[in-house]
C-alpha positions as CSV (number, residue, x, y, z in Angstrom):
1,M,-23.2,-15.6,25.5
2,E,-20.2,-16.2,24.2
3,Q,-18.7,-15.4,20.7
4,S,-17.2,-17.8,18.0
5,T,-13.4,-17.0,17.3
6,D,-14.7,-16.5,13.7
7,S,-16.3,-13.4,14.6
8,N,-12.8,-11.3,14.4
9,E,-12.7,-11.7,11.0
10,G,-15.6,-9.6,9.9
11,D,-13.6,-8.3,6.8
12,D,-14.5,-12.1,5.8
13,D,-17.8,-12.0,5.7
14,F,-18.2,-8.5,3.8
15,S,-18.9,-10.0,0.5
16,P,-17.6,-8.3,-3.0
17,E,-21.7,-7.8,-3.7
18,K,-21.8,-5.8,-0.2
19,R,-18.4,-3.8,-1.1
20,L,-19.2,-2.7,-4.8
21,E,-23.0,-2.5,-4.5
22,A,-23.5,0.5,-2.1
23,P,-25.7,3.2,-2.5
24,N,-23.4,5.7,-3.0
25,H,-19.4,6.7,-4.0
26,R,-17.9,6.9,-0.6
27,L,-19.5,3.8,0.5
28,I,-18.2,1.7,-2.4
29,E,-14.4,3.5,-1.9
30,A,-14.8,2.3,1.6
31,G,-15.3,-1.1,0.7
32,I,-12.6,-1.2,-1.4
33,A,-10.1,0.2,1.2
34,T,-11.1,-2.3,3.5
35,I,-10.0,-5.2,1.8
36,P,-8.0,-7.2,3.6
37,D,-6.2,-9.4,1.4
38,M,-5.6,-10.7,-2.4
39,E,-8.2,-13.3,-1.9
40,T,-10.9,-11.0,-1.0
41,L,-9.6,-8.7,-3.8
42,R,-9.7,-11.0,-6.8
43,E,-13.6,-12.3,-5.6
44,C,-14.4,-8.3,-6.0
45,V,-12.8,-8.1,-9.2
46,A,-14.8,-11.1,-10.4
47,Y,-18.0,-9.7,-9.1
48,E,-17.7,-6.6,-11.0
49,N,-16.1,-8.0,-14.1
50,A,-19.6,-10.1,-14.2
51,H,-21.9,-7.6,-13.1
52,Q,-21.5,-4.0,-13.5
53,N,-17.9,-4.1,-15.2
54,R,-17.1,0.0,-14.4
55,T,-14.0,1.1,-15.2
56,P,-13.6,3.6,-12.5
57,I,-14.0,0.8,-10.1
58,L,-12.0,-1.8,-11.7
59,K,-9.4,0.5,-12.1
60,R,-9.6,1.5,-8.2
61,L,-9.4,-2.6,-7.7
62,D,-6.1,-2.4,-9.3
63,R,-4.6,0.4,-7.1
64,K,-5.7,-1.7,-4.0
65,A,-3.9,-4.6,-5.6
66,A,-0.7,-2.5,-5.6
67,E,-1.4,-1.5,-2.4
68,L,-1.5,-4.9,-1.3
69,R,1.3,-6.0,-2.9
70,E,3.6,-3.3,-1.4
71,A,2.6,-4.3,1.9
72,E,3.6,-7.7,1.5
73,E,6.4,-6.8,-0.2
74,E,7.5,-4.4,2.7
75,C,6.1,-7.3,5.2
76,C,8.6,-9.6,3.4
77,L,11.5,-7.3,4.0
78,N,10.9,-6.7,7.3
79,Q,10.9,-10.4,8.5
80,Q,13.8,-10.9,6.5
81,R,15.8,-8.3,8.5
82,R,14.7,-10.0,11.5
83,S,16.1,-13.2,10.4
84,V,19.4,-11.7,9.4
85,F,19.8,-9.0,12.5
86,P,17.4,-10.5,15.5
87,F,18.7,-7.8,17.6
88,V,18.0,-4.8,15.6
89,G,14.7,-2.9,15.0
């Protein structure tokens, strides 16, 4: 059976509800840790605000946003370095 190309994007199908309504804290932490991008993070924040509004979860989502921003900045800096010095590292 042939798989679609969308199957490689498994995290995109992992809804905010599944990430944040897990039966225990460790699964919620794992759901937050595996958020791949800012769009998904925003969806999770909106879901949490609308349904539970738990301060510890919102704080963890805020830390994840900082991690994603830092990774994005690092990626942009690396791309700039490659374009300026294409033969270095």
